[in-house]
C-alpha positions, -999 to +999 in steps of 0.1 A: +000+000+000+029+023+007+041+019-029+006+026-041+006+059-022+040+069-035+030+062-071-002+080-066+015+111-052+041+110-080+013+110-106-002+141-090+032+159-093+036+148-129+001+154-144-001+192-147+029+194-171+028+158-184+064+154-173+078+187-185+098+208-160+077+229-137+081+262-119+061+257-088+058+266-051+057+241-022+023+254-013+010+245-047+025+210-046+010+204-011-024+214-024-020+191-054-010+161-032-036+168-005-010+170+023+009+195+044+039+215+031+061+196+055+050+162+041+053+173+005+090+183+012+095+147+026+079+133-006+102+154-028+132+144-009+123+107-011+116+109-048+148+127-055+168+101-035+152+074-056+162+092-088+127+099-099+130+137-101+151+167-092+138+195-070+156+228-068+140+250-041+143+288-039+148+303-005+119+323+009+082+316+013+062+316-018+092+313-041+090+291-071+113+261-073+122+240-103+107+205-106+123+182-132+111+146-138+134+117-148+109+088-151+073+085-162+046+071-138+040+043-163+077+032-163+077+036-126+047+014-122+063-013-144+095-012-123+075-014-090+055-044-104+086-062-115+103-056-081+072-068-063+071-100-084+108-107-081+104-105-043+073-127-043+049-098-034+022-107-059-005-089-039+015-056-042+019-062-079-019-066-083-026-035-062-003-016-085-022-030-115-055-018-102-043+017-108-035+011-144-054+030-171-072+016-201-041+000-215-039-023-185-036-053-208-005-040-224+009-031-190+003-065-175+014-086-205+051-086-197+042-101-163+017-127-174+021-160-192+054-180-187+080-163-166+112-174-149+113-160-114+145-166-094+153-195-118+119-211-111+094-215-140+061-198-132+029-196-152+006-166-146-030-168-159-053-138-160-088-147-150-121-129-152-136-138-118-128-148-082-126-185-076-151-202-053-138-221-022-126-256-030-150-272-005-155-310-004-181-325-029-195-310-060-182-277-074-202-258-100-173-241-120-150-259-143-120-239-131-127-250-096-132-286-107-099-285-125-081-269-095-095-296-071-080-322-094-046-304-093-045-298-055-061-330-041-056-367-049-082-395-049-080-432-043-082-435-081-080-409-109-086-404-146-054-403-166-057-376-193-088-381-215-090-419-209-124-428-194-111-458-174-099-450-139-063-458-128-045-458-095-037-427-075-033-429-038-042-466-043-019-483-067-042-513-073-076-526-063-096-558-066-132-568-062-147-599-046-166-622-069-200-610-055-190-573-061-196-564-024-160-560-012-135-537-029-099-537-016-078-506-024-041-511-018-025-478-006+009-466-017+035-467+011+052-434+004+025-408+005+028-373+019+004-344+026+014-309+014+024-301+049+051-328+048+034-353+071+031-389+060-003-400+049-019-426+072-045-449+058-068-442+088-067-405+077-080-415+042-107-435+059-118-405+080-118-382+050-138-407+029-163-413+057-168-375+060-174-372+023-200-398+024-220-378+050-225-350+025-261-353+012-252-351-025-224-376-022-245-399+000-267-404-031-236-412-051-222-437-027-255-451-015-243-487-020-215-482+005-222-498+038-189-489+055-152-483+049-126-503+069-088-503+073-082-540+068-044-535+067-021-505+073-019-502+035-054-514+025-088-497+026-118-520+021-152-508+009-181-530+020-212-526-001-248-538+005-253-540-033-228-543-062-216-510-077-192-514-106-190-476-110-172-474-076-137-468-090-152-442-113-170-424-084-137-423-064-118-409-094-142-380-100-131-345-088-159-345-061-142-375-043-107-359-040-094-362-005-082-334+018-064-338+051-092-347+077-081-319+100-069-294+074-094-289+046-071-269+023-042-294+026-042-321-001-016-344-016-020-336-053+008-323-076+003-287-065-002-272-031-022-240-024-001-212-009-025-183-016-062-185-022-075-149-021-102-131-042-075-114-063-048-140-064-045-178-063-011-194-062-001-230-065+034-244-059+046-278-069+045-306-043+080-319-040+068-352-024+041-359-050+037-397-056+032-396-093+049-376-122+063-344-107+052-311-122+076-293-146+064-259-134+074-245-100+043-223-096+010-213-112-008-181-104-043-170-112-044-132-114-080-122-109-082-092-132-118-087-144-108-053-159-089-072-186-122-088-198-154-076-213-176-068-184-208-073-204-199-110-208-202-116-170-196-153-163-199-162-200-183-192-215-170-168-241-141-160-218-112-181-231-086-196-209-061-168-217-026-182-214+005-167-229+036-188-224+070-175-235+091-144-237+073-110-235+084-101-270+066-132-283+032-121-272+023-106-305+026-140-321-001-158-301-018-185-320-043-213-312-024-243-299-053-265-287-090-266-293-118-291-290-156-295-290-167-302-254-189-333-248-206-312-222-238-296-234-265-271-227-299-289-224-336-283-223-360-304-202-398-304-202-420-314-173-451-331-186-483-322-167-519-311-171-504-279-187-480-297-211-487-331-228-461-354-243-472-344-278-469-307-270-434-313-255-424-331-287-436-302-308-415-278-287-385-300-293-392-301-330-395-263-330-360-261-315-342-286-336-361-284-369-363-246-371-333-223-375-335-212-338-302-227-327-284-217-358-294-180-356-284-173-320-264-140-321-234-154-304-197-152-313-189-173-344-174-206-335-185-204-298-212-231-299-221-260-321-258-271-323-258-308-314-276-337-331-268-362-303-264-363-265-231-382-267-215-396-299-239-423-311-268-413-288-289-396-314-318-372-308-351-387-319-370-372-349-407-370-351-430-363-380-446-329-386-464-318-354-475-283-364-512-293-359-506-299-322-517-268-304-493-253-278-504-243-243-514-207-239-488-201-213-456-219-201-429-210-176-392-214-183-365-215-157-328-214-166-294-209-150-260-199-161-241-198-185-252-164-198-254-177-233-288-192-222-300-156-218-299-154-255-315-188-260-344-179-236-352-146-252-351-162-287-374-190-276-398-166-259-400-145-291-405-176-313-433-191-291-451-158-289-454-160-327-471-194-322-496-181-297-478-193-266-468-169-238-435-179-222-427-166-187-389-166-183-373-169-148-335-166-144-318-185-116-285-167-111-263-197-103-244-225-121-266-253-107-302-258-096-292-258-059-311-232-039-337-226-066-369-223-045-395-222-073-382-251-095-415-269-090-433-241-109-412-247-141-426-263-172-393-260-191-358-259-176-325-250-193-290-254-179-257-270-188-240-302-180-202-305-177-189-338-189-157-351-173-132-377-183-158-406-183-189-393-202-212-422-195-203-423-158-207-385-156-243-388-170-251-415-145-239-392-117-261-364-132-292-386-129-284-397-094-274-364-078-289-333-097-317-315-080-334-312-114-348-348-117-371-350-086-388-318-099-389-329-135-403-364-130-432-376-109-425-396-077-431-430-094-411-420-124-382-408-103-383-440-081-383-461-113-353-441-127-332-447-095-341-484-095-330-487-131-297-470-123-292-494-094-297-523-119-273-508-144-245-504-118-246-541-109-233-550-144-196-558-140-191-554-178-185-518-187-201-520-221-232-535-205-234-505-182-229-481-211-257-498-230-280-496-200-274-459-197-280-453-234-314-470-231-323-447-201-313-415-219-328-426-252-361-432-234-359-397-218-353-381-252-380-402-269-405-393-242-397-356-248-383-351-213-348-341-223-331-327-254-295-314-258-291-279-274-254-272-282-218-279-273-191-254-265-158-249-282-128-249-258-095-232-268-061-222-255-037-198-273+000-195-268+031-184-288+051-207-310+073-232-292+049-237-263+053-271-247+030-295-229-003-276-232-031-299-243-068-293-237-086-317-213-123-325-210-129-294-188-114-269-212-082-267-192-048-284-194-029-307-170-006-283-150+019-311-144+026-315-182+032-278-190+068-265-192+086-234-202+116-231-225+148-218-209+151-180-209+170-165-238+207-159-229 
């Protein structure tokens, strides 16, 4: 803060002449700086000692002295930021950045992206919003989900984009012939981020606490108890088979924190700062798998770098610039992909909305030009023809003779692209004689939506993780949407069907069972996908190790920076 004040006062001295020499009195300078004459003399002396300016006073009160400037406030700000960063004072650097004018992006660029600080490779990522706490269980944002996977470990994990789980804290596991006992064999050389050795009983405590969370209790409802059957073995005892168990334990929601220190994990990176304006991760030297190639990763929360009108829009790219400052002009796309995650629309059939009317609404969406004419950035979204690859949307014959209800209510939540979709649908249905009341739930999930039972139509989005089929099973089990969307008998039947599917030891059989469930939901006009998003990361030529994952991010352990130019 002291540096901020010094820079602020220096700018007040500089501004009247834009850096040209000034003939000025001490009284005038004190008025300009909103301080006493005594204090302004101190300011002048300090600035002169620092080499910023020269002050030649004239003897006698009211005499004009000569003020000569040697550095501009902009160059001074850059120098201060660089010094703050070199000394590890990221907060001071960000405070200085807050003062920057409209060219803040140009000012910050030399300090963002890939940097070598004290011979340690550091990646700084500008981000458009503060990050939510990494609490146990489900997290709504994909940035938070990704971070949870970088900071915390699970018993199992997904490796890259492979949908089959592999070992993490557990190096192997086996299942009893009846599917009711799962033995996870724990690595012998595990450490928490605080340096303490991981004890198997601590993992048992953390897992047991996770299972008490209401949402996760639904996910792990087949688990009867968890026992330490050996100092290096955790055993899950089930009351019914669940061959998704290794998948459930690999998901980000099941990552394990220290039972007594909720922000202490055992993943490849440890949290050293988690503030609204700065998040800093540092590599975990005792990590049990492949060690990160970067020393530190920082999220600089700088919303002023982004278009404020976009809010929490998915249009915000993951803006990463890796390399030397003079390479920033040569940024190019290094990785992009179409997300399997999708925005969806669901319809609750009732006395107000029949199945045939719901089918007509879906036909309106997919057979008209509605999705293709959304006024969004080109290349942002791709209208979809299937829920997952091979899970096609049903097609019905012409239903224009089916009259629509006079009035319907639509609820939707973020992302903000659905604002556009909602208004387009409202306008289109009005032309068909159907009044659509639109209600926006300002959140990323349905949690906390008090009036969801009043909705005829609901729109939201569904992130898809590393294992698409399993992720959709988890969605049906845990999302607050389904008990409101389906009648009590329908919901009970859905859960019973999911229970039957999970007892199939063969993965292909489980996938086939899920496909039948979702095909039926689509055929019955309960659910239809709308569009997928395009993920992308840009970086200069020569970038190494950056490859998009299923959440639109990249594995921080794989990224690395070229050596600085000599």
